Phi, psi and omega in degrees: 000131174301161171290156184264128181268144179260142180216179182209155168225151190221166171210185189297349189286342183273353180072216184281136175254131174274087191290317176300325177290315175297321182289326175292326180285006177105356182283132188245345180208164179199155172241138170232139181298132175252318191212159165215141184054210193269345192211353179281129171236137173300127180290338174264006192298303187306318181293318177297318177297328177273335174287333178295310184296317180304325184263018168066025174277159172288115183268137178230146171237149178227152173250128178280110185292137176233090185300340174295335186272181181277123183291330176293314178301319182290327171299320180290319179296323184286317179289325169309305185294327170304312183294321185296328187276000182116350171080171169288098173234331173285140174296126174102002178301144187252150166232149186212142177259129176265104193245086181225005174225148184255359178050037176075011179269169180276155191305314181296334180279325180296314184293331173292316177305313183296323177300307182299320181296315177295321179299320177285331175294315178297317184288315183256350172260331180074035176211149176272119186284160168277150162254119174263129182205190175221167195304308184289321182295308185293316173301333175287359180094005181287351188244014184301136182079010178256011191294341178289343187255144181304136184267123171258107183258127186263116182218061192290342182283349182260153180294142181313119178087008187222049184274164180277141177260111182278160169296160356279013186274156174257338181206157177274157172243314179235142177245118170271113191249353174221135177260336186216150001282358176214144182291126180240134187230165172219139176251133188276087177153192182265175177295319172302323176293330182286314177303331178296344182273354185251204192283140174222117183309134178285000000 
């Protein structure tokens, strides 16, 4: 088994994050919440994005999906927010869609929203997003057609690096194995392998 690369994910709920301290602690990558829905921007995103970069972490930004809204509008809002914070500039910068609520929609509607959001990010952001979700949500059909995107699976009930992989995926890429007091993640591979999944300037 390849070594596991350690990461964290944060939002404004964590308050001020000491990125240098996390880097010294062995954290190699991180995701920070950038946006939610069509108009919400995390007030700490720009600070977190720059803090990650200054500490030489593999930088990730995520969007909290609101499937009742327009996926293209939400994708544009996300890309504008990331660009305003300095943009996808480092080779290997990562992007993720946090898909964990259905907003009262049927699974096929949620999956259609997610596919459209991801396609827009690929076309206009130049990077293939990760999809963050959890087992029962995926099993209900909310992730249909997303198997081509790397899976970031939330499974704190499973041993680190040993989550169950739901369809349509064949394997997991990142496992979120702890939720409290901080979300902790592992990537099954090297830093070089992780950055291959991120943004690369054309």
